[in-house]
C-alpha positions as CSV (number, residue, x, y, z in Angstrom):
1,M,-0.2,0.1,0.0
2,E,1.3,3.4,-1.2
3,N,1.5,6.1,1.6
4,Q,0.1,9.3,0.4
5,E,0.3,12.8,2.3
6,S,-2.3,15.2,2.2
7,R,-1.7,18.6,3.2
8,V,-4.2,21.2,4.1
9,E,-3.2,24.9,4.7
10,I,-4.7,26.4,7.8
11,I,-4.4,29.8,9.4
12,L,-4.5,30.7,13.1
13,G,-5.2,34.3,14.3
14,V,-5.2,35.3,17.9
15,D,-6.5,38.6,19.2
16,T,-4.4,39.2,22.5
17,Q,-6.2,41.4,25.2
18,L,-5.5,42.3,28.7
19,D,-8.0,40.0,30.4
20,I,-8.9,37.4,27.4
21,H,-7.4,36.1,24.2
22,V,-9.5,34.9,21.3
23,G,-8.2,32.6,18.7
24,V,-9.7,31.5,15.5
25,V,-8.5,28.8,12.7
26,I,-9.6,29.1,9.3
27,D,-8.9,27.0,6.1
28,A,-7.5,28.6,2.9
29,A,-11.3,29.2,1.6
30,G,-11.9,31.4,4.7
31,R,-14.1,28.8,6.3
32,V,-13.9,28.9,10.2
33,L,-12.8,25.6,11.5
34,G,-12.8,26.5,15.4
35,N,-12.5,29.6,17.5
36,G,-12.6,30.5,21.2
37,P,-11.8,32.6,24.1
38,R,-9.0,31.9,26.7
39,A,-8.5,33.7,30.0
40,S,-5.4,35.6,29.9
41,R,-3.5,34.8,33.1
42,R,0.0,35.3,34.3
43,Q,0.6,31.6,34.9
44,N,-0.3,30.7,31.3
45,W,2.8,32.5,30.1
């Protein structure tokens, strides 16, 4: 069986703010694959 690799381009964007960070992942066509907020805490650095 032949091993075939499939590559997909994705883009991750993050908006960093003092209290919260919001990230989004999109594909090459601009479709949102996932997003979500995360608390910005010093222990997460």
